[in-house]
BAFI-3210 file (N, C-alpha, C; in Angstrom, 3 decimals, decimal comma, padded with zeros to 6 digits):
// residues 314
n [1|2|3|4|5|6|7|8|9|10|11|12|13|14|15|16|17|18|19|20|21|22|23|24|25|26|27|28|29|30|31|32|33|34|35|36|37|38|39|40|41|42|43|44|45|46|47|48|49|50|51|52|53|54|55|56|57|58|59|60|61|62|63|64|65|66|67|68|69|70|71|72|73|74|75|76|77|78|79|80|81|82|83|84|85|86|87|88|89|90|91|92|93|94|95|96|97|98|99|100|101|102|103|104|105|106|107|108|109|110|111|112|113|114|115|116|117|118|119|120|121|122|123|124|125|126|127|128|129|130|131|132|133|134|135|136|137|138|139|140|141|142|143|144|145|146|147|148|149|150|151|152|153|154|155|156|157|158|159|160|161|162|163|164|165|166|167|168|169|170|171|172|173|174|175|176|177|178|179|180|181|182|183|184|185|186|187|188|189|190|191|192|193|194|195|196|197|198|199|200|201|202|203|204|205|206|207|208|209|210|211|212|213|214|215|216|217|218|219|220|221|222|223|224|225|226|227|228|229|230|231|232|233|234|235|236|237|238|239|240|241|242|243|244|245|246|247|248|249|250|251|252|253|254|255|256|257|258|259|260|261|262|263|264|265|266|267|268|269|270|271|272|273|274|275|276|277|278|279|280|281|282|283|284|285|286|287|288|289|290|291|292|293|294|295|296|297|298|299|300|301|302|303|304|305|306|307|308|309|310|311|312|313|314]
n.u [042,889|042,308|043,311|041,128|039,944|038,608|036,777|036,515|038,302|041,501|044,428|046,951|051,014|054,053|056,769|060,857|063,666|066,516|069,897|072,876|075,918|079,246|082,519|084,910|087,499|088,935|088,417|086,506|083,393|080,174|076,901|074,247|070,749|067,769|064,454|061,230|057,698|054,537|051,278|047,706|044,869|042,461|040,011|037,773|037,025|034,206|034,177|035,616|038,249|041,035|041,237|043,086|045,719|048,969|051,495|055,488|058,371|061,796|065,103|068,174|071,192|073,942|076,648|079,886|082,747|085,811|088,485|090,490|091,780|090,252|088,114|084,953|082,716|079,380|077,401|074,151|071,134|068,100|065,222|062,488|059,715|056,321|053,729|049,977|046,548|044,432|042,346|040,114|037,054|033,492|030,203|026,803|023,883|021,637|022,054|023,137|021,598|018,635|015,381|013,532|011,226|011,253|012,484|011,671|012,465|012,747|014,309|015,221|016,202|018,135|018,543|021,717|022,117|025,158|025,739|023,914|023,281|020,633|018,244|017,065|014,239|014,036|012,415|012,608|011,732|012,464|011,414|009,767|011,546|012,220|014,344|016,705|018,347|021,134|020,034|020,480|022,666|025,534|027,036|029,186|032,245|031,586|029,882|031,184|032,081|033,250|035,250|033,458|035,151|038,555|040,141|038,913|037,233|036,222|033,262|032,688|032,261|029,872|029,819|030,183|032,130|034,275|036,670|038,404|039,913|042,107|043,859|044,509|046,704|048,471|050,167|049,701|049,876|051,097|052,948|054,467|057,402|058,869|060,786|060,235|057,844|056,311|055,150|051,595|049,358|048,446|046,449|045,071|043,865|044,609|047,568|050,969|053,620|056,592|059,951|062,914|065,670|068,655|071,527|074,088|076,724|079,032|081,049|084,126|086,915|088,403|090,888|089,717|087,183|084,124|083,010|080,152|077,790|075,216|073,611|071,007|068,775|065,438|062,765|059,717|057,085|053,872|051,197|048,034|044,903|041,834|038,401|036,148|033,524|034,029|033,386|030,533|028,369|026,266|025,029|024,514|027,339|029,008|031,890|034,010|036,187|038,961|042,265|044,903|048,426|051,328|053,818|056,951|059,473|062,248|064,898|067,505|069,973|072,472|074,490|076,783|078,739|080,548|081,930|084,425|083,751|084,944|085,180|084,894|083,400|080,904|079,309|077,468|077,234|075,095|073,714|070,861|068,475|065,371|063,835|060,636|059,052|056,316|054,471|050,794|049,276|045,483|043,655|041,071|040,204|040,050|042,382|042,833|042,277|040,487|041,320|043,651|045,364|045,709|043,072|041,737|042,755|044,125|046,496|048,495|050,579|053,781|055,378|057,837|059,810|062,201|064,613|067,274|069,183|071,207|072,644|073,675|074,402|075,850]
n.v [113,198|110,848|107,731|104,971|102,462|099,339|096,801|094,652|094,460|092,915|095,018|095,686|095,666|096,516|096,940|098,127|098,706|099,758|100,663|102,454|103,352|104,044|105,128|106,319|107,208|109,177|111,330|111,959|110,651|108,354|108,282|106,290|105,486|103,907|103,428|101,370|101,133|099,613|100,136|100,444|099,671|099,410|099,508|098,902|099,106|099,594|097,885|096,069|096,451|096,301|099,487|103,042|102,053|102,464|103,369|103,700|105,064|105,411|106,888|108,069|110,147|111,188|112,843|113,510|115,683|116,784|118,238|119,894|120,905|123,826|123,802|122,373|120,248|119,322|117,448|116,270|114,453|113,645|111,384|110,829|108,770|108,329|106,711|106,217|104,850|106,657|108,418|109,708|109,805|108,504|108,873|107,702|108,830|107,872|104,948|104,963|106,421|108,598|107,721|109,773|111,778|110,473|111,992|113,108|116,507|119,535|122,430|126,087|129,166|131,987|134,205|135,950|139,006|140,225|142,540|144,674|143,908|142,612|140,677|137,360|135,405|131,897|128,246|125,122|122,126|118,612|116,583|117,667|116,865|115,548|113,669|111,301|112,019|112,566|112,990|114,465|112,577|111,313|108,632|105,764|104,327|102,068|102,493|103,774|104,414|103,660|105,019|104,175|102,851|102,419|101,966|103,169|103,407|104,055|103,416|104,235|106,490|109,452|110,442|113,472|113,988|112,314|112,678|113,581|111,217|110,852|112,190|110,086|109,227|111,165|114,398|117,451|119,768|121,728|121,750|119,170|119,644|119,831|117,676|116,663|115,689|112,862|110,589|109,878|107,288|105,339|103,523|103,591|105,237|107,745|108,952|110,209|110,595|112,652|113,785|115,771|116,374|118,267|119,577|121,356|122,320|124,372|124,897|127,468|128,599|131,329|133,521|134,701|134,220|132,791|131,502|130,784|129,012|127,868|125,712|125,195|123,076|121,956|120,134|119,064|117,096|116,412|114,271|114,040|112,309|112,302|110,724|112,753|112,373|111,051|108,976|108,834|108,863|110,988|109,586|106,647|104,191|106,006|107,602|110,797|112,425|114,222|116,061|117,055|118,913|119,578|121,137|122,192|124,121|124,449|126,618|127,677|130,322|131,139|132,793|133,378|135,211|135,461|136,480|135,822|133,983|134,413|137,226|140,813|142,245|141,064|139,813|139,511|139,179|138,583|137,291|136,022|133,661|132,509|131,022|130,238|128,397|128,072|125,804|125,014|123,283|121,761|119,045|119,180|118,933|117,412|115,981|116,831|117,619|119,482|121,060|123,873|123,378|124,993|126,072|124,085|123,176|124,457|126,840|127,506|129,944|130,614|132,802|133,060|135,039|135,738|137,989|138,593|140,616|140,693|142,564|141,092|141,953|140,402]
n.w [088,849|091,262|091,691|091,843|093,316|092,701|093,849|092,012|090,103|089,604|090,121|088,643|089,137|089,054|089,701|089,098|090,630|089,884|091,134|091,127|092,156|091,620|092,536|090,698|090,687|092,981|093,033|091,513|090,955|090,178|089,817|089,248|088,263|087,736|086,663|086,447|086,227|086,575|087,080|088,279|086,230|087,374|086,794|083,807|080,541|079,043|076,918|078,109|078,591|080,356|081,904|082,642|083,286|084,116|083,132|083,782|082,923|083,973|083,908|085,451|086,233|087,784|087,763|090,142|090,108|091,151|090,214|090,924|094,024|094,543|093,006|092,018|090,007|089,217|087,303|085,919|085,124|083,464|082,517|081,411|080,658|080,249|080,163|079,521|079,542|079,824|081,897|082,833|084,517|085,123|086,543|085,792|086,591|086,032|086,111|089,030|090,295|091,009|089,500|087,449|088,433|091,013|092,791|095,827|096,929|097,493|096,660|097,844|097,443|096,131|093,185|092,666|091,210|089,836|089,040|089,751|091,877|092,684|094,018|093,697|094,319|094,316|093,792|093,430|092,614|092,904|091,888|089,801|087,535|084,257|084,162|085,352|088,557|091,112|093,453|095,664|096,636|096,638|094,610|095,440|094,735|093,974|091,570|089,456|086,272|083,152|079,962|077,183|074,933|074,698|072,204|069,560|066,340|063,591|063,463|066,183|066,783|065,410|062,504|062,159|063,841|062,998|061,832|063,917|064,923|063,626|065,099|067,203|065,328|064,116|065,052|065,961|063,429|063,239|065,090|064,667|064,542|067,017|068,601|071,295|071,416|071,204|069,084|068,688|070,154|068,335|068,017|070,113|072,947|075,496|077,238|076,027|076,974|077,540|079,492|079,905|081,943|082,061|083,698|085,104|087,041|089,270|091,303|092,485|094,032|094,306|094,878|097,754|097,172|096,106|092,995|091,879|089,537|087,760|085,233|082,839|081,339|080,277|078,690|077,809|076,631|075,746|074,653|074,119|074,009|074,433|075,475|075,076|076,802|079,110|079,622|079,847|077,429|075,368|072,889|073,025|073,402|071,687|071,235|071,863|070,927|072,103|071,599|072,873|072,169|073,810|074,290|075,786|076,906|078,436|079,663|081,847|083,627|086,091|087,740|089,929|092,320|095,627|099,048|101,000|104,053|106,171|106,436|106,986|106,005|104,149|101,082|097,569|094,639|091,656|088,836|087,090|084,760|083,497|081,112|079,214|076,758|075,545|073,453|072,451|071,268|069,582|069,150|066,801|064,500|060,954|059,040|055,898|052,428|052,589|054,760|055,869|057,765|059,771|059,805|060,633|063,040|066,327|067,864|070,793|071,359|073,686|075,931|078,627|080,135|082,783|084,107|086,153|088,361|091,235|094,322|097,558|100,706|102,997]
ca.u [041,711|042,617|043,397|040,108|040,325|037,174|036,890|035,842|039,465|042,553|044,921|047,768|051,466|055,061|058,381|061,628|064,114|067,806|070,554|074,512|077,309|080,836|083,463|085,833|088,905|088,991|087,740|085,123|081,718|079,326|075,821|073,088|069,386|066,655|063,508|059,932|056,573|053,384|050,348|046,566|044,167|041,557|038,755|037,827|035,959|032,369|034,106|036,096|039,799|041,608|041,538|043,792|046,862|049,934|053,297|056,280|060,223|062,725|066,349|068,918|072,456|074,661|078,594|080,407|083,926|086,612|089,549|091,526|091,022|089,740|086,778|084,243|081,693|078,340|076,444|072,990|070,615|067,334|064,911|061,018|058,737|055,125|051,992|048,962|045,371|043,377|042,575|038,869|035,349|032,392|028,844|025,654|022,677|020,700|022,720|023,270|020,723|016,950|014,853|012,195|010,276|011,203|013,324|011,147|013,402|012,481|015,346|014,673|017,560|017,734|019,658|022,045|022,783|026,458|025,963|023,104|022,485|019,049|017,720|015,639|014,088|013,354|012,359|012,998|010,717|013,306|010,409|009,218|012,566|012,265|015,513|017,575|019,158|021,260|018,778|021,788|023,221|026,695|027,144|030,443|033,199|030,948|029,234|032,089|031,687|034,991|034,877|033,282|036,419|040,067|040,430|037,939|036,660|035,043|032,031|032,162|031,797|029,194|029,988|030,627|033,317|035,102|038,205|039,538|040,844|043,229|044,527|045,787|048,058|049,484|050,878|049,025|050,711|052,003|053,864|055,664|058,642|059,364|061,023|059,776|056,478|056,284|054,105|050,240|049,246|048,233|045,167|044,691|043,457|045,500|048,728|051,997|054,594|058,146|060,529|064,385|066,269|070,017|071,834|075,604|077,051|080,181|081,693|085,425|087,291|089,515|090,471|089,027|085,976|083,627|082,602|079,521|077,141|074,195|072,929|069,836|067,892|064,752|061,580|058,673|056,049|052,249|050,264|047,097|043,958|040,844|036,912|035,367|032,297|033,905|032,105|028,828|028,408|024,942|024,266|024,916|027,979|029,921|032,997|033,805|037,875|039,748|043,700|046,113|049,673|051,769|055,591|057,188|061,053|062,420|066,381|067,834|071,052|072,590|076,269|077,198|080,158|080,245|082,806|084,405|082,511|085,591|085,474|083,648|081,917|080,254|078,120|077,402|076,855|074,752|072,543|070,178|067,482|064,729|063,003|059,775|058,665|055,260|053,472|049,764|048,098|044,556|043,337|039,660|039,618|040,530|043,565|042,395|042,236|039,443|042,045|044,806|046,404|045,526|041,519|041,161|043,846|044,092|047,909|048,733|051,999|053,741|056,741|057,904|061,240|062,527|065,967|067,244|070,880|071,087|073,653|073,268|074,999|075,611]
ca.v [112,338|109,782|106,396|104,906|101,227|098,622|095,035|093,710|094,337|093,306|096,283|095,614|096,277|096,066|097,833|097,994|100,236|099,658|102,060|102,012|104,785|103,690|105,891|106,023|107,983|109,852|112,789|111,421|109,716|108,950|107,427|105,544|105,227|103,782|102,825|101,211|101,016|099,502|100,009|100,666|098,935|099,280|099,273|097,435|099,945|099,000|096,596|094,675|096,422|097,123|101,044|103,741|101,610|103,712|102,619|104,541|104,276|106,856|107,139|109,642|110,117|112,213|112,630|114,893|115,903|117,753|118,195|120,538|121,354|124,719|123,518|121,116|120,559|118,236|117,104|115,731|114,421|112,615|111,739|110,242|108,556|108,018|106,280|105,482|103,990|107,327|108,734|110,150|108,591|109,371|108,345|107,640|108,928|106,734|103,743|104,834|107,641|108,014|107,739|110,667|112,022|109,735|112,829|114,059|117,061|120,755|123,635|127,194|129,820|133,122|134,472|137,124|139,669|140,766|144,016|145,118|143,549|142,347|139,078|136,622|134,019|130,836|127,144|124,435|120,884|118,409|115,766|117,555|116,603|114,521|113,039|111,043|112,744|111,720|113,340|114,722|111,458|110,990|107,250|105,518|103,897|100,717|102,989|104,802|104,005|104,184|105,359|102,973|102,323|103,242|101,286|103,465|103,085|105,013|102,925|104,545|108,390|110,286|111,006|114,518|113,884|110,671|113,146|113,257|109,691|111,201|112,398|108,904|108,873|112,509|115,141|118,586|119,923|122,921|121,137|118,610|120,390|119,626|116,530|115,662|115,555|111,604|109,871|109,518|105,359|104,556|103,147|103,524|106,481|108,152|110,247|109,335|111,857|112,566|114,466|115,429|117,708|118,443|120,403|121,623|123,713|124,021|126,673|127,906|128,957|132,162|135,336|134,763|134,195|131,588|131,520|129,546|128,929|126,625|125,849|123,733|122,637|121,121|119,812|118,271|116,944|116,052|114,237|113,540|112,177|110,923|110,698|113,537|112,082|110,622|107,081|109,038|109,640|111,255|108,795|105,350|103,915|106,834|109,064|111,978|112,808|115,539|115,748|118,126|118,264|120,589|121,368|123,307|124,025|125,593|127,491|128,562|129,811|131,635|132,915|134,119|135,464|135,455|136,782|134,822|134,067|135,173|138,715|141,500|142,866|139,920|140,418|138,271|139,075|137,389|137,564|134,741|134,115|131,767|131,213|129,520|128,511|126,675|125,481|124,358|122,459|121,254|118,666|119,272|118,596|116,405|116,799|116,422|118,251|121,059|121,742|123,528|122,970|126,369|126,528|122,878|123,060|125,618|126,477|128,444|129,869|131,298|132,637|133,589|135,475|136,205|138,184|139,332|141,185|141,213|142,508|141,223|142,204|138,921]
ca.w [089,317|091,925|091,053|092,801|093,720|092,859|094,374|091,182|089,140|090,763|089,618|087,881|090,324|088,879|089,813|089,639|090,689|090,458|091,578|091,125|092,725|091,584|092,761|089,762|091,032|094,479|092,583|090,144|091,614|088,690|090,694|088,155|088,951|086,507|087,312|085,761|086,894|086,142|087,827|087,322|085,866|088,425|086,198|082,685|079,430|078,734|076,121|078,663|078,615|081,350|081,732|083,633|083,233|084,110|082,296|083,412|082,886|084,382|084,357|085,852|086,498|088,685|087,835|090,780|090,146|091,903|089,380|091,845|095,637|094,707|091,844|092,142|089,590|088,745|085,932|086,567|084,346|083,987|081,654|082,051|079,871|081,300|079,094|080,433|078,631|080,209|083,499|083,190|084,617|085,076|087,457|085,353|087,190|085,268|086,885|090,052|090,708|091,348|088,534|086,991|089,114|092,080|093,686|097,070|097,351|096,976|096,952|097,523|097,254|095,753|092,444|092,784|090,224|091,018|088,640|090,218|093,819|092,784|094,307|092,963|094,871|093,378|094,714|092,685|092,889|091,782|091,507|088,242|086,584|083,478|084,138|086,710|089,042|092,697|094,758|096,791|097,503|095,301|094,674|095,550|093,486|093,165|090,284|088,323|084,657|082,869|078,935|076,096|074,462|074,413|071,238|068,742|065,086|062,887|064,038|067,705|066,883|064,857|061,775|061,779|064,245|062,618|061,540|065,128|064,831|063,205|066,453|067,358|064,572|064,013|065,931|065,443|062,295|063,696|066,353|064,058|064,616|068,253|068,702|072,229|071,781|070,691|067,685|069,442|070,434|066,603|068,027|072,035|073,195|076,742|077,309|075,543|077,507|078,002|079,642|080,310|082,107|082,302|084,868|085,044|087,800|089,596|092,278|092,065|094,805|093,762|095,799|098,837|096,713|095,402|091,599|091,635|088,682|087,241|083,785|083,169|080,055|080,539|078,080|078,406|075,508|076,196|073,796|074,770|073,393|075,856|075,226|076,409|077,349|080,510|080,068|079,974|075,924|075,017|071,967|073,752|072,510|071,090|072,072|071,660|070,785|072,048|071,425|073,121|072,136|074,442|073,845|077,089|076,902|079,879|079,776|082,906|083,830|087,289|088,129|091,264|093,271|096,894|099,692|102,023|105,072|107,564|106,073|107,990|104,965|103,319|100,014|096,647|093,513|091,141|088,055|086,797|083,548|083,617|080,311|079,347|075,744|075,468|072,550|072,906|069,984|070,318|067,928|066,706|063,242|060,353|058,118|054,303|051,390|052,938|055,765|055,337|059,013|060,581|060,884|061,381|064,383|067,205|068,720|071,414|071,819|074,898|076,661|079,667|080,446|083,679|084,527|087,271|089,183|092,488|095,046|098,921|101,990|104,066]
c.u [042,526|042,435|042,825|040,290|038,905|037,983|037,203|037,325|040,367|043,774|046,533|049,310|052,545|056,502|059,471|062,764|065,602|068,779|072,060|075,545|078,476|081,952|085,031|087,038|088,329|088,478|087,040|084,284|080,866|077,893|074,310|071,814|068,352|065,535|062,113|058,781|055,343|051,888|048,978|045,552|043,023|040,324|038,586|036,820|035,050|033,042|035,129|037,959|040,096|041,792|041,922|045,212|047,701|051,178|054,508|057,755|060,934|064,395|067,004|070,337|072,941|076,278|079,109|082,164|084,739|088,113|090,471|090,928|090,417|088,497|086,446|083,354|080,860|077,521|075,638|072,059|069,024|066,328|063,501|060,294|057,280|053,844|050,764|047,461|044,367|043,132|041,352|037,809|034,618|030,904|027,748|024,858|021,633|020,730|022,551|022,675|019,447|016,460|013,900|011,574|009,768|012,186|012,226|011,970|013,067|014,009|014,884|016,210|016,964|019,017|020,114|022,798|024,134|026,650|024,920|022,625|021,221|019,040|016,769|015,320|013,684|013,139|012,374|012,088|011,521|012,456|010,008|010,018|012,140|013,349|015,826|018,282|019,864|020,970|019,902|022,341|024,547|026,795|029,209|031,456|032,503|030,253|029,857|032,050|032,926|034,166|034,327|034,190|037,800|040,733|039,454|038,417|036,005|033,366|031,725|032,000|030,593|029,897|030,727|031,942|034,701|036,413|039,223|039,827|041,535|044,004|045,206|046,905|049,052|048,931|049,918|050,459|051,575|053,169|055,168|056,917|059,800|059,491|060,449|058,581|056,192|054,824|052,418|050,441|048,875|046,472|044,581|044,527|044,443|046,581|050,090|052,808|056,101|058,640|062,159|064,613|067,470|070,556|073,482|076,245|078,312|080,464|083,446|086,205|088,256|089,673|090,215|087,468|084,986|082,890|081,273|078,322|076,591|073,760|072,120|068,830|066,677|063,395|061,136|057,306|054,710|051,703|049,295|045,733|043,010|039,144|036,191|034,299|032,482|033,222|030,673|028,491|026,743|024,558|025,404|026,145|028,971|030,867|032,879|035,408|038,471|041,314|044,662|047,510|050,363|053,150|055,954|058,720|061,527|064,186|066,528|069,528|071,347|073,856|075,727|078,366|080,136|081,771|083,320|083,975|083,427|085,784|084,370|082,838|081,765|079,055|078,614|076,973|076,613|074,177|071,884|068,889|066,702|063,364|061,994|059,143|057,249|054,547|052,105|049,353|046,484|044,209|042,043|039,106|040,296|041,415|042,957|042,790|041,884|040,045|043,273|046,007|045,844|043,854|041,243|041,932|043,951|045,492|047,989|049,866|052,499|055,076|056,800|059,582|061,829|064,185|066,135|068,890|070,398|072,147|073,424|074,620|074,814|075,597]
c.v [111,154|108,639|105,297|102,924|100,541|097,144|094,419|093,430|094,053|093,992|095,759|096,560|095,712|096,971|097,144|099,135|099,989|100,843|101,546|103,451|103,745|105,172|105,623|106,232|108,336|111,098|112,987|110,179|109,833|107,788|107,577|105,209|104,821|102,775|102,464|100,463|100,640|099,323|100,068|099,561|098,419|099,096|099,047|098,779|099,141|098,073|096,052|095,113|097,176|098,814|101,538|102,678|102,507|102,804|104,011|104,310|105,961|106,514|108,395|109,380|111,081|112,343|114,062|114,608|116,944|117,806|118,954|120,837|122,479|125,068|122,066|121,483|119,228|118,735|116,130|115,714|113,810|112,460|110,625|110,442|107,723|107,916|105,661|105,569|105,342|107,426|109,184|108,917|109,156|108,678|108,961|107,717|107,816|105,110|103,482|105,848|107,706|108,671|109,302|111,078|111,210|110,505|113,716|115,144|118,203|121,704|125,158|128,117|131,430|133,388|135,449|138,104|140,426|142,258|144,639|145,376|143,156|140,942|138,623|135,334|133,156|129,522|126,432|123,103|119,812|116,869|115,866|117,706|115,718|113,591|112,740|111,637|111,796|112,329|113,791|113,924|111,218|109,493|107,000|104,813|102,860|100,968|103,663|103,908|104,467|104,423|103,848|102,249|102,706|102,437|101,964|103,282|103,913|104,869|103,664|106,207|108,190|110,719|112,614|114,863|113,151|111,366|113,306|112,159|109,757|111,741|111,199|108,463|109,857|113,488|116,273|118,930|121,253|122,801|120,134|118,521|120,106|118,197|115,786|115,505|113,812|111,493|109,451|107,709|104,656|104,265|103,049|105,477|106,709|108,955|109,394|110,768|111,675|113,922|114,443|116,539|117,608|119,604|120,376|122,572|123,173|125,501|126,138|128,838|129,876|133,477|135,384|134,974|133,137|132,023|130,846|129,813|127,716|126,750|125,167|124,084|121,648|121,123|118,469|118,479|116,104|115,434|113,379|113,184|111,070|111,121|111,414|113,830|111,640|109,645|107,494|109,370|109,996|110,297|107,456|104,635|104,179|107,181|110,109|112,582|114,118|114,836|116,571|117,537|119,424|120,063|122,856|123,074|125,120|125,795|127,911|128,566|131,118|131,520|133,767|134,164|135,905|135,695|135,625|135,000|134,254|136,756|139,190|142,049|140,948|140,152|139,271|139,147|138,388|138,167|135,806|134,930|133,130|131,798|129,908|129,836|127,674|127,072|124,437|124,160|121,412|120,522|118,700|119,454|117,706|117,334|115,870|117,523|119,963|121,723|121,731|123,744|124,376|126,375|125,712|122,827|124,045|125,395|127,701|128,656|130,513|131,698|133,368|134,198|136,241|136,567|138,715|139,508|141,563|141,449|142,606|141,445|141,206|139,325]
c.w [090,222|091,528|092,127|092,728|093,467|093,034|093,483|090,102|089,777|089,526|089,457|089,279|089,548|088,894|090,070|089,476|090,506|090,521|091,705|091,253|091,993|091,743|091,961|090,113|092,544|094,139|091,424|090,726|090,268|089,632|089,172|088,415|087,568|087,241|086,063|086,331|086,391|086,691|087,205|087,238|086,725|087,766|084,769|081,889|079,453|077,640|076,498|078,660|079,889|081,319|083,335|084,471|082,623|083,982|082,936|083,718|083,133|084,496|084,954|086,373|086,852|088,532|088,697|090,172|090,799|091,342|090,645|093,161|095,427|093,635|091,796|091,201|089,546|088,045|086,251|085,318|084,509|082,712|081,983|080,945|080,693|080,158|080,038|079,194|079,243|081,560|083,542|083,565|085,083|086,051|086,673|086,236|086,931|085,789|088,119|091,134|091,299|090,167|088,410|087,423|090,638|093,255|094,877|097,697|096,904|097,515|097,088|097,868|096,873|094,398|092,525|091,375|090,582|090,230|089,432|091,643|093,665|093,016|094,238|093,516|094,050|094,496|093,420|093,079|091,979|091,537|090,622|087,362|085,811|083,456|085,212|086,879|090,354|093,535|095,483|097,784|096,485|095,319|095,319|094,843|093,128|091,552|089,188|087,193|083,711|081,275|077,994|075,837|074,019|073,274|069,881|067,827|064,833|063,529|065,455|067,858|065,365|063,582|060,989|062,873|063,856|062,378|062,733|065,420|064,369|064,224|066,887|066,438|064,019|064,924|065,487|064,719|062,846|064,861|065,661|064,860|065,976|068,356|070,531|072,628|070,506|070,120|068,965|069,580|069,279|066,909|069,635|072,439|074,888|076,038|076,650|075,763|077,984|078,431|080,280|080,605|082,638|082,326|085,080|085,471|088,286|090,782|092,358|092,926|094,300|094,566|096,707|098,421|096,216|094,242|091,672|090,081|088,241|085,958|083,554|082,141|080,341|079,200|078,196|077,224|076,092|075,442|074,345|073,994|074,532|074,917|076,012|077,093|078,495|081,092|079,877|078,548|075,854|074,075|072,593|072,736|071,691|071,801|071,168|072,073|070,891|072,001|071,845|072,421|073,159|074,484|074,784|077,324|078,211|079,863|081,319|083,465|084,825|087,414|089,269|091,931|094,523|097,501|100,594|103,121|106,129|107,456|106,930|106,910|104,493|102,540|099,138|095,915|092,405|089,954|087,630|085,464|083,711|082,209|079,906|078,070|075,959|073,877|072,204|071,531|070,318|069,162|067,898|065,470|062,591|059,226|056,951|053,325|051,606|054,088|055,768|056,877|060,165|060,580|061,523|062,837|065,309|067,796|069,480|072,500|072,961|075,150|077,905|079,991|081,638|083,842|085,754|087,698|090,434|092,857|096,510|099,887|102,809|105,650]
res [m|s|r|l|i|s|p|h|h|k|p|l|n|t|k|l|m|p|a|l|a|v|q|l|t|i|r|l|v|v|r|v|w|a|g|y|e|k|d|g|g|d|f|k|t|q|d|g|t|p|y|a|v|f|k|d|t|s|v|s|a|t|l|v|a|e|p|t|d|n|l|s|l|k|f|t|g|y|y|t|k|a|d|d|n|g|t|s|i|g|v|d|s|s|i|a|g|t|a|a|g|a|c|n|q|t|f|s|g|e|y|l|n|p|a|s|g|e|r|t|p|f|t|r|d|l|s|a|l|g|f|s|t|f|c|g|e|i|p|d|g|e|f|l|v|a|p|v|t|v|n|p|v|a|a|d|t|v|s|f|f|v|g|r|l|n|a|l|t|n|l|h|p|l|l|e|k|y|s|i|l|r|q|p|g|g|d|e|l|g|g|r|n|q|t|y|r|l|q|f|s|g|d|y|d|i|a|d|h|t|v|s|w|q|v|s|r|a|n|t|g|t|v|d|v|r|d|f|r|f|g|i|p|n|i|p|g|q|v|l|l|l|g|n|n|i|a|l|r|e|t|y|y|e|a|r|v|a|s|s|a|d|q|r|l|r|y|m|i|g|c|q|r|l|h|h|a|l|s|f|g|q|r|t|g|q|r|d|a|s|c|d|g|r|r|c|y|r|r|l|p|g|q|l|d|n|r|y|l|w|v|n|r|l]
***
């Protein structure tokens, strides 16, 4: 969702981005960058809390070394932590729409059965609807409705779903082993995300050939708890929590040998491997004596493993 701005609330905006580059020796250079940004808060929840507030903290570093004239090495890495207290928002036709029975529009068309090809005509008179509608006009940003609260308690949800409050304090029980997953916000809805990547690469010239390699490892963790009603609850003042925990690990290897550029016959031989490991858990139940962790929580594991070997004539 794009970050819409309402004139009723002054958005937050803080940004710090220092950087440093140091040449330690003629063959060794270090670069460091850090950043912090806080923005959003363009809207308020129904209990008055600034909503859609984003806080991002990042740091990256690069080390470039040339130990000898025919060997160059490069090490890079970054880390980012990103927090928000919600991004979903809704529009309520009972506030910004047309009242039941007041929409004097009629629509006609055909239902199509994709299996048989049969077409069935229909006509709908919107004035006969027993509920409010937008009557063909979508309201602007003045009428967006944020969730009831970002700090729900038991009284804010029906008893059948009160167990979902555990998603605010506990990770999915089958994903607790993944250290990339941060602990949830405790008492606040939103996302608690972090990611990092470490990469090492190099080039080595030997016997009219260049040997190159690259090794990379990345980890991303997403811990997200939202009000599934998007600010328009079917029971006034109530929230319906839904929590997702996602751990994604990526490993990449590449190596290649290339002939000299001034040879008549130029070629390159190489290989690479890309491996993704995904673990997804959805928080839909409560953790107590009646829940064994597998019946009340859903987990979707996934793997992607690609390997290539190539020979190119250049």
